[in-house]
C-alpha positions in Angstrom: 9.7 20.0 -20.3 9.0 20.3 -16.5 5.5 18.8 -16.6 6.2 16.1 -14.0 7.5 16.7 -10.5 7.3 13.2 -9.3 7.4 9.8 -11.1 6.1 6.9 -9.0 7.5 3.5 -10.0 5.9 0.4 -8.5 8.4 -2.5 -8.2 7.9 -6.0 -6.9 11.5 -7.2 -7.1 11.1 -8.9 -10.4 13.3 -8.3 -13.5 10.1 -7.7 -15.5 9.0 -4.8 -13.2 12.5 -3.3 -13.4 12.2 -3.0 -17.2 10.4 0.3 -16.6 13.4 1.8 -14.9 15.2 3.1 -18.1 12.0 4.8 -19.1 11.5 6.4 -15.7 15.2 7.5 -15.6 14.9 9.2 -19.0 11.6 11.0 -18.1 12.9 12.0 -14.7 16.1 13.4 -16.3 14.2 15.4 -18.8 11.7 16.8 -16.3 14.1 17.1 -13.3 11.5 15.0 -11.5 11.9 13.0 -8.3 11.6 9.2 -8.8 9.6 7.5 -6.0 10.2 3.7 -5.9 7.3 1.9 -4.2 6.8 -1.7 -3.1 3.6 -2.9 -1.4 3.7 -5.8 1.1 0.5 -7.4 2.4 -0.9 -6.8 5.9 -1.0 -9.7 8.3 -4.8 -9.4 8.3 -4.8 -9.8 4.5 -2.8 -13.0 4.8 -5.2 -14.4 7.4 -8.2 -13.4 5.3 -6.7 -15.1 2.2 -6.4 -18.3 4.2 -2.7 -18.4 3.7 -2.2 -19.0 7.4 -5.1 -21.4 7.9 -8.7 -21.1 6.9 -12.3 -21.5 8.1 -11.9 -25.3 8.2 -8.8 -25.0 10.4 -10.5 -23.1 13.2 -9.0 -20.2 15.2 -5.4 -19.3 14.6 -3.1 -20.2 17.5 -1.3 -17.0 18.8 2.0 -18.6 17.8 0.9 -18.8 14.1 -0.2 -15.1 14.2 3.1 -14.1 15.8 5.1 -16.1 13.3 3.2 -14.6 10.4 3.6 -11.1 11.8 7.4 -11.6 12.1 7.4 -13.0 8.5 5.6 -10.0 7.2 7.9 -7.6 9.1 10.9 -9.4 7.5 9.2 -9.1 4.1 8.9 -5.3 4.7 12.5 -5.1 5.6 13.5 -7.1 2.4 11.4 -4.7 0.4 13.1 -1.7 2.0 16.6 -3.1 1.3 15.7 -3.9 -2.3 14.2 -0.5 -3.0 17.2 1.2 -1.5 19.5 -0.8 -3.6 17.6 0.2 -6.8 17.5 3.8 -5.5 21.3 3.9 -5.1 21.8 2.8 -8.8 19.5 5.7 -9.9 21.2 8.2 -7.6 24.6 7.3 -9.1 23.0 8.6 -12.4 22.3 11.9 -10.8 18.6 11.4 -10.1 16.7 12.4 -7.0 15.1 9.2 -5.6 13.1 8.3 -2.6 11.6 5.0 -1.5 8.4 3.9 0.1 7.3 0.5 1.4 3.5 0.5 1.7 1.3 -2.1 3.4 -2.0 -3.2 1.8 -3.2 -4.4 -1.5 
């Protein structure tokens, strides 16, 4: 059963999302497939468009707000990377080939 070469597992850091891991492990073990763990973090522009850093009634965003939001989003990407690597290590200890990707966007 070598139908799958790669199994992509989207994770968001929640226990609910991680419930798929035993299924992905089993399938990857049977198929000798690589497991790709993925987490998506929003872009700064998305946060601005959503109004989470202000809004149309607030007026233009001060550069300091944009800089702070940019730093916060970079920190979020680093947290996602660390989290995925932690999960990947658990799977690697079970003999699976695992890679991680932090993507930006929706």
